[in-house]
KENU-938987 format. One record per residue: residue in three letters; residue number from 1; x, y, z of N, C-alpha, C in turn. Coordinates in nm, 4 decimals. Example, Ala and Ser with C-alpha at 12.3 -4.5 7.8 and 13.67 -1.06 7.14 Angstrom:
<margus>
 code pos      npx      npy      npz     capx     capy     capz      cpx      cpy      cpz
  ALA   1   1.3190  -0.5690   0.7800   1.2300  -0.4500   0.7800   1.3200  -0.3300   0.7800
  SER   2   1.2850  -0.2250   0.7080   1.3670  -0.1060   0.7140   1.2900   0.0030   0.7870
</margus>
This chain:
<margus>
 code pos      npx      npy      npz     capx     capy     capz      cpx      cpy      cpz
  MET   1   0.0862  -0.1205   0.0034  -0.0016   0.0035  -0.0025   0.1005   0.1246   0.0126
  LYS   2   0.1955   0.1213   0.0963   0.2776   0.2413   0.1059   0.3573   0.2420  -0.0544
  ALA   3   0.3834   0.1291  -0.1060   0.4827   0.1462  -0.2257   0.3831   0.2200  -0.3351
  SER   4   0.2569   0.1642  -0.3483   0.1771   0.2154  -0.4484   0.1479   0.3606  -0.4264
  PHE   5   0.1615   0.4258  -0.3114   0.1404   0.5536  -0.2960   0.2710   0.6240  -0.3086
  PHE   6   0.3755   0.5649  -0.2758   0.5071   0.6339  -0.2890   0.5484   0.6601  -0.4358
  ILE   7   0.5312   0.5577  -0.5038   0.5813   0.5671  -0.6487   0.5188   0.6640  -0.7487
  PRO   8   0.3833   0.6807  -0.7422   0.3182   0.8104  -0.8259   0.3683   0.9246  -0.7542
  LEU   9   0.3936   0.9428  -0.6154   0.4368   1.0817  -0.5526   0.5730   1.1036  -0.6098
  LEU  10   0.6560   0.9932  -0.6089   0.8081   1.0137  -0.6696   0.7935   1.0582  -0.8102
  PHE  11   0.7145   0.9957  -0.8975   0.6857   1.0398  -1.0437   0.6401   1.1815  -1.0611
  LEU  12   0.5571   1.2314  -0.9683   0.5211   1.3687  -0.9864   0.6159   1.4562  -0.9423
  CYS  13   0.7042   1.4326  -0.8355   0.8027   1.5202  -0.8056   0.9298   1.5344  -0.9048
  VAL  14   0.9513   1.4140  -0.9698   1.0257   1.4255  -1.0671   0.9845   1.4968  -1.2149
  SER  15   0.8662   1.4899  -1.2320   0.7961   1.5472  -1.3382   0.8003   1.7063  -1.3203
  ALA  16   0.7690   1.7391  -1.1910   0.7700   1.8687  -1.1577   0.9190   1.9393  -1.1624
  ASN  17   1.0137   1.8718  -1.1096   1.1345   1.9281  -1.1146   1.1753   1.9268  -1.2635
  SER  18   1.1554   1.8309  -1.3330   1.2005   1.8401  -1.4919   1.1457   1.9520  -1.5533
  GLN  19   1.0218   1.9676  -1.5403   0.9502   2.0996  -1.5753   0.9908   2.2211  -1.5464
  SER  20   1.0425   2.2420  -1.4169   1.1025   2.3470  -1.3683   1.2579   2.3675  -1.4358
  ARG  21   1.3168   2.2520  -1.4460   1.4580   2.2726  -1.5230   1.4347   2.3372  -1.6545
  THR  22   1.3361   2.2702  -1.7125   1.3104   2.3335  -1.8688   1.2777   2.4771  -1.8789
  GLU  23   1.1801   2.4989  -1.7800   1.1467   2.6459  -1.7953   1.2777   2.7501  -1.7533
  ASP  24   1.3709   2.7022  -1.6607   1.4727   2.7638  -1.6316   1.5697   2.7932  -1.7541
  THR  25   1.5798   2.7019  -1.8482   1.6630   2.7131  -1.9592   1.6198   2.8085  -2.0659
  ASN  26   1.4975   2.8718  -2.0335   1.4368   2.9787  -2.1228   1.5220   3.1141  -2.1075
  ASN  27   1.5775   3.1089  -1.9897   1.6620   3.2456  -1.9576   1.8079   3.1963  -1.9100
  PRO  28   1.8991   3.2884  -1.9172   2.0420   3.2354  -1.8672   2.0197   3.2254  -1.7046
  ALA  29   2.0996   3.1750  -1.6484   2.1148   3.1506  -1.5130   2.1548   3.3094  -1.4637
  ARG  30   2.1181   3.3181  -1.2939   2.1618   3.4433  -1.2656   2.2677   3.4351  -1.1508
  ALA  31   2.3138   3.2989  -1.1574   2.4624   3.2825  -1.0730   2.5306   3.1773  -1.1570
  ILE  32   2.6491   3.2169  -1.1856   2.7469   3.1426  -1.2582   2.8743   3.1102  -1.1942
  ILE  33   2.9238   2.9952  -1.1935   3.0577   2.9582  -1.1349   3.1351   2.9396  -1.2464
  LYS  34   3.2623   2.9996  -1.2433   3.3315   2.9866  -1.3529   3.4873   2.9557  -1.3407
  LEU  35   3.5446   2.8827  -1.4245   3.6952   2.8340  -1.3973   3.7689   2.8990  -1.5184
  SER  36   3.8939   2.9563  -1.4804   3.9879   3.0190  -1.5772   4.0987   2.9258  -1.6243
  PRO  37   4.0766   2.8527  -1.7366   4.1891   2.7584  -1.7827   4.3331   2.8274  -1.7958
  LEU  38   4.3385   2.9464  -1.8487   4.4561   3.0024  -1.8859   4.5635   3.0253  -1.7663
  HIS  39   4.4847   3.0310  -1.6401   4.5756   3.0430  -1.5321   4.6565   2.9262  -1.4943
  PHE  40   4.6109   2.8064  -1.5437   4.7032   2.6976  -1.5227   4.8469   2.6959  -1.5587
  PHE  41   4.8671   2.8045  -1.6716   5.0033   2.8244  -1.7422   5.0892   2.8914  -1.6242
  SER  42   5.0425   2.9640  -1.5207   5.1193   3.0186  -1.4154   5.0971   2.9338  -1.2701
  GLN  43   5.0654   2.8060  -1.2907   5.0337   2.7148  -1.1728   4.9414   2.7780  -1.0839
  THR  44   4.8179   2.8423  -1.1312   4.7156   2.8890  -1.0563   4.5728   2.8205  -1.0884
  LEU  45   4.5081   2.8107  -0.9744   4.3696   2.7490  -0.9920   4.2761   2.8837  -0.9473
  GLU  46   4.1851   2.9250  -1.0481   4.0966   3.0411  -1.0287   3.9653   3.0216  -1.0520
  LEU  47   3.8768   3.0335  -0.9349   3.7423   3.0008  -0.9593   3.6747   3.1279  -0.9358
  SER  48   3.5622   3.1654  -1.0127   3.4745   3.2849  -0.9900   3.3271   3.2421  -0.9777
  VAL  49   3.2627   3.3449  -0.9068   3.1191   3.3437  -0.9094   3.0638   3.4600  -0.9464
  GLU  50   2.9807   3.4748  -1.0414   2.9018   3.6019  -1.0949   2.7595   3.5860  -1.0414
  THR  51   2.7008   3.6949  -0.9987   2.5601   3.6936  -0.9569   2.5088   3.8081  -1.0477
  LEU  52   2.3840   3.7964  -1.1208   2.3303   3.9022  -1.2070   2.1960   3.9577  -1.1266
  ASP  53   2.1722   4.0689  -1.1870   2.0219   4.1209  -1.1383   1.9053   4.0560  -1.2279
  PRO  54   1.7753   4.0680  -1.1844   1.6777   4.0133  -1.2523   1.6724   4.0487  -1.4297
  ASN  55   1.7362   4.1809  -1.4561   1.7085   4.2100  -1.5803   1.8474   4.1848  -1.6709
  TYR  56   1.9529   4.1142  -1.5954   2.0749   4.0732  -1.6697   2.1545   4.2033  -1.7086
  THR  57   2.1362   4.3005  -1.6534   2.2338   4.4225  -1.6803   2.3358   4.4550  -1.6095
  ARG  58   2.3386   4.4179  -1.4619   2.4426   4.4462  -1.3707   2.4881   4.3118  -1.3106
  ALA  59   2.6056   4.3134  -1.2611   2.6551   4.1775  -1.1984   2.7645   4.2257  -1.0983
  PHE  60   2.7797   4.1381  -0.9981   2.9020   4.1408  -0.9209   2.9819   4.0119  -0.9379
  GLN  61   3.0984   4.0041  -0.9386   3.1893   3.8912  -0.9355   3.2909   3.8787  -0.8375
  ILE  62   3.3104   3.7739  -0.7836   3.4361   3.7651  -0.6814   3.4988   3.6388  -0.7425
  SER  63   3.6392   3.6440  -0.7340   3.7246   3.5447  -0.7851   3.8351   3.5016  -0.6859
  VAL  64   3.8524   3.3750  -0.6640   3.9418   3.3140  -0.5604   4.0549   3.2488  -0.6400
  ALA  65   4.1842   3.2852  -0.6102   4.2756   3.2026  -0.6710   4.3911   3.1481  -0.5803
  LEU  66   4.4271   3.0268  -0.6121   4.5279   2.9549  -0.5316   4.6383   2.9148  -0.6081
  ARG  67   4.7726   2.9614  -0.5758   4.8899   2.9568  -0.6632   4.9877   2.8469  -0.6095
  SER  68   5.0392   2.7618  -0.6812   5.1156   2.6325  -0.6288   5.2906   2.6872  -0.6244
  GLY  69   5.3079   2.7910  -0.6996   5.4516   2.7922  -0.7382   5.4707   2.8827  -0.8300
  GLN  70   5.5967   2.9128  -0.8656   5.6759   3.0032  -0.9827   5.8153   2.9451  -1.0167
  ALA  71   5.8271   2.9701  -1.1456   5.9285   2.9004  -1.2096   6.0725   2.9206  -1.1300
  GLU  72   6.0868   3.0501  -1.1005   6.2013   3.1212  -1.0495   6.2215   3.0813  -0.8899
  TYR  73   6.1364   3.0105  -0.8428   6.1562   2.9657  -0.6769   6.1561   2.8315  -0.6646
  ILE  74   6.2526   2.7941  -0.5640   6.2514   2.6593  -0.5250   6.1226   2.5999  -0.4702
  GLU  75   6.0558   2.6796  -0.3932   5.9143   2.6496  -0.3437   5.8341   2.7921  -0.3399
  GLY  76   5.7087   2.7750  -0.3591   5.6296   2.8948  -0.3604   5.4735   2.8650  -0.3519
  ARG  77   5.4178   2.9487  -0.2753   5.2640   2.9334  -0.2717   5.2009   3.0695  -0.2458
  GLY  78   5.0772   3.0826  -0.2827   5.0187   3.2108  -0.2776   4.8720   3.2100  -0.2930
  GLY  79   4.7922   3.3113  -0.2983   4.6378   3.3203  -0.3248   4.6193   3.4676  -0.3585
  GLY  80   4.4999   3.4860  -0.4076   4.4459   3.6078  -0.4293   4.2858   3.6276  -0.4432
  VAL  81   4.2533   3.7398  -0.4153   4.0880   3.7638  -0.4335   4.0673   3.9002  -0.5441
  THR  82   3.9764   3.8848  -0.6171   3.9417   3.9899  -0.7123   3.8032   4.0250  -0.6899
  LEU  83   3.7589   4.1491  -0.6674   3.6079   4.1911  -0.6752   3.5910   4.2770  -0.7933
  ALA  84   3.4878   4.2472  -0.8625   3.4387   4.3270  -0.9609   3.3077   4.3642  -0.9729
  TYR  85   3.2745   4.4711  -1.0528   3.1327   4.5194  -1.0663   3.1160   4.5188  -1.2296
  ARG  86   3.0182   4.4532  -1.2855   2.9875   4.4459  -1.4250   2.8754   4.5198  -1.4683
  LYS  87   2.8874   4.6123  -1.5801   2.7460   4.6644  -1.6377   2.7393   4.6095  -1.7825
  TYR  88   2.6288   4.5573  -1.7970   2.6117   4.4852  -1.9517   2.5387   4.5932  -2.0408
  VAL  89   2.6240   4.6351  -2.1194   2.5711   4.7308  -2.2203   2.4813   4.6641  -2.3029
  ARG  90   2.4880   4.5228  -2.3423   2.3942   4.4477  -2.4109   2.3557   4.3419  -2.3083
  PRO  91   2.2384   4.3264  -2.2596   2.2215   4.2312  -2.1465   2.2365   4.1004  -2.2015
  LEU  92   2.2693   4.0060  -2.0957   2.3015   3.8676  -2.1032   2.1996   3.7990  -2.1605
  SER  93   2.0722   3.8437  -2.1515   1.9677   3.7890  -2.1838   1.9259   3.7900  -2.3426
  THR  94   2.0146   3.8643  -2.4087   1.9927   3.8959  -2.5441   2.0170   3.7716  -2.6567
  PRO  95   1.9157   3.7383  -2.7197   1.9295   3.6122  -2.8140   2.0162   3.6461  -2.9077
  SER  96   2.1029   3.5247  -2.9630   2.1945   3.5654  -3.0824   2.1165   3.5528  -3.2089
  VAL  97   2.1592   3.6339  -3.3003   2.0842   3.6397  -3.4412   2.0878   3.5240  -3.4992
  ARG  98   2.1920   3.4516  -3.4971   2.1997   3.3083  -3.5484   2.1032   3.1939  -3.4910
  ASP  99   2.1110   3.1943  -3.3594   2.0397   3.0886  -3.2864   1.9845   3.1608  -3.1554
  PRO 100   1.8420   3.1609  -3.1746   1.7770   3.2516  -3.0689   1.7710   3.1694  -2.9247
  ALA 101   1.8175   3.0418  -2.9391   1.8432   2.9577  -2.8057   1.9692   2.9925  -2.7336
  VAL 102   2.0462   3.0698  -2.8114   2.1772   3.1123  -2.7527   2.1691   3.2660  -2.6966
  PHE 103   2.2209   3.2760  -2.5710   2.2173   3.4210  -2.5213   2.3630   3.4626  -2.5118
  GLN 104   2.3661   3.5890  -2.5159   2.5099   3.6732  -2.5125   2.4771   3.8194  -2.4675
  GLY 105   2.5921   3.8562  -2.3989   2.5967   3.9960  -2.3429   2.7238   4.0546  -2.3565
  ILE 106   2.7301   4.1753  -2.3901   2.8510   4.2651  -2.3852   2.8567   4.3537  -2.2776
  TYR 107   2.9876   4.3563  -2.2114   2.9832   4.4338  -2.0743   3.1274   4.4986  -2.0594
  TYR 108   3.1165   4.5910  -1.9622   3.2379   4.6514  -1.9158   3.2420   4.6319  -1.7664
  SER 109   3.3601   4.6223  -1.7224   3.3827   4.6030  -1.5760   3.5080   4.6698  -1.5159
  VAL 110   3.4840   4.7224  -1.3700   3.5925   4.7761  -1.3080   3.6173   4.6659  -1.2005
  TYR 111   3.7500   4.6409  -1.1605   3.7651   4.5346  -1.0368   3.8864   4.5855  -0.9652
  LEU 112   3.9224   4.5224  -0.8540   4.0130   4.5392  -0.7729   4.0750   4.4099  -0.7297
  LYS 113   4.1951   4.3789  -0.7443   4.2567   4.2485  -0.7217   4.3729   4.2580  -0.6178
  GLY 114   4.3768   4.1828  -0.5151   4.4644   4.1695  -0.4319   4.5329   4.0436  -0.4232
  ASP 115   4.6736   4.0180  -0.4050   4.7491   3.8826  -0.4062   4.8470   3.8985  -0.2961
  VAL 116   4.8767   3.7597  -0.2462   4.9946   3.7335  -0.1547   5.0749   3.6130  -0.2019
  PHE 117   5.1923   3.6192  -0.1926   5.2821   3.5094  -0.2299   5.4005   3.5037  -0.1603
  GLN 118   5.4424   3.3956  -0.1294   5.5760   3.3570  -0.0594   5.6504   3.2484  -0.1150
  GLY 119   5.7922   3.2861  -0.1668   5.8719   3.1951  -0.2380   5.9900   3.1653  -0.1747
  GLU 120   6.0624   3.0594  -0.1824   6.2065   3.0493  -0.1348   6.2884   3.0290  -0.2606
  GLU 121   6.3925   3.1109  -0.2504   6.4817   3.1014  -0.3497   6.6482   3.1228  -0.3114
  ASP 122   6.7189   3.0678  -0.4055   6.8855   3.0836  -0.3898   6.9328   3.1932  -0.4798
  TYR 123   6.9989   3.2638  -0.4373   7.0718   3.3554  -0.5481   7.2039   3.3869  -0.4993
  TRP 124   7.2961   3.4295  -0.6020   7.4496   3.4580  -0.5963   7.4640   3.5900  -0.5535
  GLY 125   7.5291   3.6135  -0.4480   7.5865   3.7381  -0.3957   7.7107   3.7481  -0.3037
  GLN 126   7.8084   3.8330  -0.2927   7.9004   3.8578  -0.2168   7.9956   3.7216  -0.2239
  SER 127   8.0171   3.6767  -0.3563   8.0983   3.5538  -0.3814   8.0296   3.4072  -0.3177
  GLN 128   7.8902   3.4039  -0.2928   7.8444   3.2978  -0.2246   7.7072   3.3048  -0.2495
  PHE 129   7.6407   3.1716  -0.2098   7.4810   3.1588  -0.2469   7.4234   3.1799  -0.1012
  PHE 130   7.2969   3.2562  -0.1441   7.2189   3.2887  -0.0318   7.0841   3.2195  -0.0398
  LYS 131   7.0190   3.1788   0.0590   6.8826   3.1187   0.0621   6.7926   3.2276   0.1237
  THR 132   6.6912   3.2663   0.0646   6.5903   3.3603   0.1394   6.4397   3.3201   0.1035
  LYS 133   6.3614   3.3719   0.1750   6.2113   3.3838   0.1623   6.1783   3.5070   0.1282
  GLU 134   6.0988   3.5031   0.0002   6.0410   3.6462  -0.0485   5.8987   3.6371  -0.0250
  ASN 135   5.8403   3.7600   0.0467   5.7163   3.7790   0.0770   5.6596   3.8963  -0.0108
  VAL 136   5.5541   3.8630  -0.0853   5.5027   3.9610  -0.1910   5.3603   3.9932  -0.1654
  ARG 137   5.3207   4.1153  -0.1534   5.1812   4.1628  -0.1316   5.1521   4.2534  -0.2354
  SER 138   5.0334   4.2389  -0.3110   5.0313   4.3296  -0.4455   4.8689   4.3581  -0.4329
  ILE 139   4.8451   4.4720  -0.4867   4.7141   4.5169  -0.5106   4.6984   4.6030  -0.6427
  GLY 140   4.5917   4.5949  -0.7162   4.5829   4.6640  -0.8262   4.4364   4.6747  -0.8856
  PRO 141   4.3834   4.8032  -0.9139   4.2733   4.8254  -0.9880   4.2805   4.7814  -1.1453
  GLY 142   4.1686   4.7739  -1.2053   4.1789   4.7649  -1.3601   4.0334   4.7635  -1.4351
  PHE 143   4.0281   4.7719  -1.5474   3.9380   4.7674  -1.6380   3.9263   4.6927  -1.7467
  ILE 144   3.8142   4.6157  -1.7819   3.8117   4.5235  -1.8825   3.6863   4.5563  -1.9614
  ILE 145   3.6611   4.5000  -2.0960   3.5503   4.4954  -2.1790   3.5364   4.3393  -2.2166
  GLY 146   3.4090   4.2896  -2.2238   3.4088   4.1496  -2.2526   3.2866   4.1026  -2.3129
  LEU 147   3.2859   3.9647  -2.3695   3.1654   3.9015  -2.4243   3.1228   3.7865  -2.3293
  GLN 148   3.0072   3.7797  -2.2883   2.9931   3.6276  -2.2289   2.8561   3.5704  -2.3026
  ARG 149   2.8600   3.4509  -2.3281   2.7559   3.3782  -2.4050   2.7327   3.2426  -2.3737
  THR 150   2.6071   3.1890  -2.3902   2.5662   3.0418  -2.3408   2.6370   2.9502  -2.4705
  ILE 151   2.6757   2.8219  -2.4339   2.7085   2.7336  -2.5012   2.6153   2.5960  -2.4704
  PHE 152   2.5533   2.5483  -2.5891   2.4657   2.4307  -2.5556   2.3517   2.4541  -2.4450
  GLN 153   2.3360   2.5838  -2.4119   2.2207   2.6186  -2.3250   2.2656   2.5773  -2.1738
  VAL 154   2.3642   2.5237  -2.1645   2.4143   2.4817  -2.0082   2.5561   2.5498  -1.9638
  LEU 155   2.6378   2.5685  -2.0603   2.7738   2.6362  -2.0333   2.7729   2.7805  -2.0837
  TYR 156   2.8797   2.8414  -2.0025   2.9076   2.9820  -2.0420   3.0345   3.0283  -2.0764
  MET 157   3.0710   3.0946  -2.1807   3.2087   3.1364  -2.2350   3.2101   3.2621  -2.1923
  ASP 158   3.3175   3.3315  -2.1220   3.3387   3.4678  -2.0967   3.4799   3.4949  -2.1345
  VAL 159   3.4778   3.5749  -2.2589   3.6213   3.6223  -2.3074   3.6199   3.7860  -2.2734
  TYR 160   3.7256   3.8181  -2.2438   3.7503   3.9665  -2.1887   3.9041   4.0129  -2.2354
  ILE 161   3.9189   4.1659  -2.2440   4.0452   4.2243  -2.2639   4.0504   4.3319  -2.1899
  GLY 162   4.1592   4.3771  -2.1291   4.1715   4.5196  -2.0755   4.3008   4.5364  -2.0112
  GLY 163   4.3182   4.5865  -1.8979   4.4430   4.6102  -1.8395   4.4183   4.7060  -1.7028
  GLY 164   4.5288   4.7056  -1.6258   4.5262   4.7673  -1.4952   4.6670   4.8205  -1.4636
  ILE 165   4.6866   4.8498  -1.3362   4.8017   4.8765  -1.2678   4.8296   4.8126  -1.1459
  LYS 166   4.9488   4.7828  -1.1201   4.9571   4.6905  -0.9962   5.0902   4.7413  -0.9121
  PHE 167   5.0472   4.7317  -0.7917   5.1550   4.7872  -0.6839   5.1826   4.6728  -0.6044
  ALA 168   5.3153   4.6680  -0.5725   5.3600   4.5434  -0.5060   5.4661   4.5630  -0.3980
  ASP 169   5.4596   4.5255  -0.2876   5.5468   4.5383  -0.1667   5.6255   4.3926  -0.1507
  VAL 170   5.7657   4.3939  -0.1561   5.8383   4.2721  -0.1386   5.9303   4.3019  -0.0179
  THR 171   5.9217   4.1876   0.0803   5.9944   4.1822   0.2057   6.0754   4.0379   0.1967
  TYR 172   6.1772   4.0478   0.2695   6.2569   3.9248   0.2829   6.2738   3.8695   0.4301
  ASP 173   6.2480   3.7188   0.4234   6.2895   3.6632   0.5654   6.4235   3.5976   0.5317
  GLY 174   6.5327   3.6784   0.5785   6.6640   3.6400   0.5407   6.7444   3.7659   0.4722
  THR 175   6.8687   3.7047   0.4077   6.9468   3.8257   0.3391   6.8764   3.8537   0.2123
  ALA 176   6.8587   4.0153   0.1860   6.7894   4.0455   0.0689   6.8873   4.0702  -0.0354
  PRO 177   6.8596   4.0399  -0.1556   6.9675   4.0443  -0.2749   7.0187   4.2025  -0.2784
  ASP 178   7.1448   4.2028  -0.3260   7.2240   4.3271  -0.3146   7.1596   4.4293  -0.4379
  ASP 179   7.1336   4.3804  -0.5455   7.0844   4.4419  -0.6677   6.9505   4.4315  -0.6779
  GLN 180   6.8871   4.5440  -0.7267   6.7267   4.5486  -0.7437   6.7069   4.4543  -0.8616
  ILE 181   6.6007   4.3784  -0.8560   6.5625   4.2617  -0.9482   6.4616   4.3173  -1.0259
  ASN 182   6.4703   4.3042  -1.1648   6.3599   4.3265  -1.2593   6.2814   4.2040  -1.2909
  TYR 183   6.1563   4.2030  -1.2303   6.0522   4.1074  -1.2607   5.9991   4.1119  -1.3752
  ASP 184   5.9609   3.9956  -1.4352   5.8926   3.9936  -1.5684   5.7295   4.0167  -1.5345
  LEU 185   5.6421   4.0084  -1.6478   5.5068   4.0369  -1.6193   5.4320   3.9459  -1.5357
  PHE 186   5.4841   3.7924  -1.5461   5.4174   3.7099  -1.4881   5.4621   3.6621  -1.3598
  HIS 187   5.5586   3.7453  -1.2904   5.6120   3.7184  -1.1602   5.5246   3.7811  -1.0485
  PRO 188   5.5063   3.7140  -0.9437   5.4058   3.7685  -0.8437   5.4734   3.9124  -0.7908
  ALA 189   5.5870   3.9406  -0.8041   5.6392   4.0651  -0.7542   5.6476   4.1731  -0.8622
  TYR 190   5.5916   4.1422  -0.9717   5.5848   4.2386  -1.0662   5.5126   4.3636  -1.0547
  GLU 191   5.5503   4.4954  -1.0997   5.4900   4.6229  -1.0481   5.4919   4.6942  -1.1644
  GLY 192   5.3738   4.7511  -1.1874   5.3485   4.8570  -1.3126   5.2249   4.8259  -1.3766
  ILE 193   5.2175   4.8688  -1.5144   5.0893   4.8394  -1.5828   5.0938   4.6901  -1.6340
  TYR 194   4.9814   4.6469  -1.6652   4.9833   4.4989  -1.7028   4.8491   4.4935  -1.7811
  PRO 195   4.8514   4.4013  -1.8871   4.7325   4.3656  -1.9657   4.6550   4.2639  -1.8944
  ALA 196   4.5167   4.2559  -1.9280   4.4214   4.1603  -1.8645   4.3462   4.0916  -1.9720
  VAL 197   4.3927   3.9711  -2.0059   4.3265   3.9147  -2.1233   4.2867   3.7704  -2.0654
  GLY 198   4.1768   3.7261  -2.1029   4.1445   3.6025  -2.0312   4.0028   3.5306  -2.0977
  LEU 199   3.9937   3.3931  -2.0651   3.8901   3.3294  -2.1068   3.8452   3.2426  -1.9779
  LYS 200   3.7110   3.2336  -1.9572   3.6561   3.1610  -1.8624   3.5392   3.0836  -1.9107
  ILE 201   3.5427   2.9489  -1.8560   3.4282   2.8509  -1.8766   3.3421   2.8335  -1.7618
  GLY 202   3.2075   2.8379  -1.7727   3.1244   2.8265  -1.6367   2.9815   2.7564  -1.6742
  VAL 203   2.9379   2.7225  -1.5561   2.8035   2.6664  -1.5525   2.6940   2.7486  -1.4813
  GLY 204   2.5898   2.7371  -1.4933   2.4831   2.8050  -1.4040   2.4596   2.7397  -1.2827
  LEU 205   2.4368   2.8089  -1.1596   2.3907   2.7365  -1.0498   2.2434   2.7398  -1.0365
</margus>
């Protein structure tokens, strides 16, 4: 008796859930979690969450990154947080001309990024090798423009380009190098103007 009552009830719940999911696909998700695959090249895992307003014209995004190392260090680890505000000039709910089931939006965004990193390295100085730990703290504002669109109605592709300025503070646990070091663009301690170009792949929550 209980089984005969439970099975129709289960079927009803599954049908209602399926209908709800079908209706949800008529519009983009209002919360999207994204992964940045290009950051893998700098030994960094970055995840982002974007939340949009009901009109899909404004959004806030927070990104959290974990870094496992840097080629110039023996060992290294760090992390960072980026806060961003987005304004969609073309709402994300705009259908594509070629495929009305595909939604896409064009946006501009201002952001603030903060990072910390600690690396251990050996360097040559005063006719001998020294071992030291380098502590890096950096912060930088920036501006980007981008395009986000749906793929197969379940995935999201976010491509952007822009730039910002980065300020870094470097301290040492141990003997500091005698000469000033010129860091390249991808080094945690780099300071100056830098480009922001990226691709993120996401799913709706």
